[in-house]
Steps between C-alpha positions, in 0.01 A plus 500: 500500500865504388660725241527202266124445527425869437744664253353841585601471866809713441580870517289670237294188454180689575538710185246438221612260227668635190256575215490245222604575145132512402432761769805702394380489138156643576603870491670450165194322360280783624733756338470304174119508519499875565743572216293297251182680612662843479669440165267347241767581242874559543582799281808668649853399589440584869195274506694220329785536754253491788335195344840334474567577869165352607557198279849438646375520858223253428740267316739516800209426733398202287857372498512532879175309528635225276821471704300478821264244348788282386665519841177386661407224256838351414530303827141385457562407136806300603290305751221461247744377236643243741153378597378486140816324389458231763135437424533539123775238496284257695195583291696451178620159615151392600348636177749303291425181688126565476538550122664158472225344709228679303644376169481143627143552622408658166643205310290263713186712458542524121548122474197438721294750301591325175396165649168646610432654160581166339262329743234759420543440126482123550185542710350725233569247225365216716184699575452579132545134406259385772243759392529384139461138608196587711350690208550202268343266759203736539457515122521120478234466773275744312544301178421176687184653641396612152568147369283343773224747426532404132438131587853362514494219758862392538619828658648456851395828661662406831847502348442838335359649820788363708757634252333843499485512879861378542645745250292786644632433852852473365462837322380662822796360695754612240341847493541528878864390466551764231348772717723401790805500273411847371466628856834363616737636235609790724810396695508638854789441738384522860671444833705732717372813672402706195225472242523234233685603184417414142634555151428839347595682183786750539498737204831639372494761225762500223568767239476341155441815292576820689403723209155345477458516878590870519276583204211318667550693826551839331220755535322654204723809536807278445616541860631182660422432869729691735630188671616366162663834418678501836631147442625592151671815631665302778632248249611785271709654781677168552557470124635855485749436779640208302492641148527874581195567284125474530323221311281575201158626595622679814552875506649723770381852575709759685360758738715777646441570869692577819 
């Protein structure tokens, strides 16, 4: 094995590796734990100075850890950024093209769906008309039978029976056509390697009355949900940066601390 293959194959290369910033910080973290345990309350200047010394050592250790972390991850982040940039660019291009294609497919599906609903409505009307015709023919046959039973001789029962049978068969056929039309209104686009796709409802919410919405979502104790409060505060900070003042309804509290 050459020196290039084994960087430790040099004078002093058998020494243990240098401790990491995390390992170097451990004594300072332990000193912090012990100080907190030994001093429930800081009540003297000497204790405050010692606390400041422990705090500074830990802060320095944290800063060293952060510098070491950045040195380790920056080359990786640069590679990751380059990789993500390459693939995000390609993905963005493909997504845009797919959006164009999907809009064309949606337009086709909506047109086809409208045609099928129109066909369903036509089939429904035809079935209703055929049922009404069959009902009238059945009523006429019943009246003819009653006339024959009453002694009327010039009633042609064959014509009434044929009309009733014909209209009844027609009503059955139109009902089957209606049922088929009702079952085929869903537009499905098949083909390709994935499952068939179909039209679906995509719900988008819009704020039409924010006061009413917030009042509806406010608890009985008049506290609005925290996520709404966070969003309002975030917007208030942006407003304050622009106008140099907080908007109405927003208050700021000040707390003194080190």
